C-alpha positions as CSV (number, residue, x, y, z in Angstrom):
1,M,8.1,1.9,9.6
2,T,5.2,4.2,9.4
3,F,2.4,3.8,6.9
4,Q,-0.3,6.5,6.0
5,T,-3.5,5.2,5.0
6,S,-6.6,7.0,4.3
7,T,-10.5,5.9,4.8
8,T,-12.2,9.4,4.7
9,A,-12.6,12.1,2.1
10,T,-10.6,14.6,4.2
11,P,-7.2,14.8,2.9
12,T,-4.2,14.8,5.0
13,P,-1.9,17.8,5.1
14,A,1.1,17.2,2.6
15,A,3.6,17.7,5.3
16,A,2.3,14.7,7.1
17,Q,2.3,12.5,4.1
18,G,4.9,10.1,2.9
19,S,7.0,10.6,-0.3
20,H,5.2,8.1,-2.3
21,M,1.5,7.2,-2.8
22,W,0.7,3.7,-3.3
23,V,-2.4,1.4,-4.2
24,L,-2.3,-2.4,-3.9
25,T,-5.5,-4.8,-4.8
26,L,-5.4,-8.3,-3.8
27,Q,-7.9,-11.0,-4.9
28,A,-8.4,-14.4,-3.4
29,P,-10.7,-16.6,-5.3
30,G,-13.8,-17.4,-3.3
31,R,-12.7,-15.1,-0.3
32,G,-13.1,-11.7,-2.1
33,M,-10.8,-8.8,-3.0
34,T,-9.2,-5.9,-1.0
35,T,-7.7,-2.6,-2.2
36,H,-5.6,-0.5,0.1
37,Y,-4.0,2.8,-0.6
38,G,-1.9,5.4,1.3
39,T,1.5,7.1,1.4
40,W,4.7,5.9,2.7
41,T,8.4,7.0,2.6
42,P,10.6,4.0,1.8
43,P,14.0,3.6,3.4
44,A,17.1,4.9,1.6
45,G,18.3,2.3,-1.1
46,A,14.9,0.6,-1.0
47,T,14.0,-0.9,-4.6
48,R,10.7,-1.2,-6.1
49,F,10.4,-4.7,-5.2
50,D,11.1,-4.1,-1.7
51,A,8.4,-1.5,-1.5
52,F,6.0,-4.1,-3.1
53,A,6.9,-6.8,-0.6
54,T,6.7,-4.5,2.5
55,L,3.3,-3.0,1.4
56,R,2.0,-6.4,0.6
57,G,2.9,-7.7,3.8
58,Y,1.3,-4.7,5.5
59,V,-1.9,-5.3,3.6
60,V,-1.7,-9.2,4.3
61,A,-1.2,-8.4,8.1
62,Q,-4.5,-6.5,8.0
63,H,-6.3,-9.3,6.0
64,P,-4.4,-12.8,6.9
65,D,-6.9,-14.6,4.6
66,M,-5.3,-12.7,1.7
67,A,-1.8,-14.4,2.3
68,S,-2.1,-16.5,-0.9
69,A,-4.1,-14.0,-3.0
70,T,-3.0,-12.8,-6.5
71,T,-2.0,-9.3,-6.9
72,V,-4.5,-7.6,-9.3
73,F,-3.0,-4.1,-9.2
74,F,0.0,-2.3,-7.6
75,S,1.0,1.2,-7.9
76,L,3.8,3.1,-6.3
77,K,4.5,6.8,-7.5
78,S,6.1,9.8,-6.1
79,N,3.6,11.7,-4.0
80,Q,4.7,15.1,-5.7
81,L,2.7,16.7,-8.6
């Protein structure tokens, strides 16, 4: 499973990006808030819930203190304009 995340203002060429763009914000009271975003190509047959659970797991792996955090915002949309 490959996730593309961006931390700079330089865009990644479209050919190297995933099929969907995502944004996820988690907040843990007393421990702060984190927002991650990027592109991802879900596996065939994946549901929106599958994508949410996978992406939340990805963010929590980066920030284990957010394991019990509340999801404040989640967006998953086609990466095509």
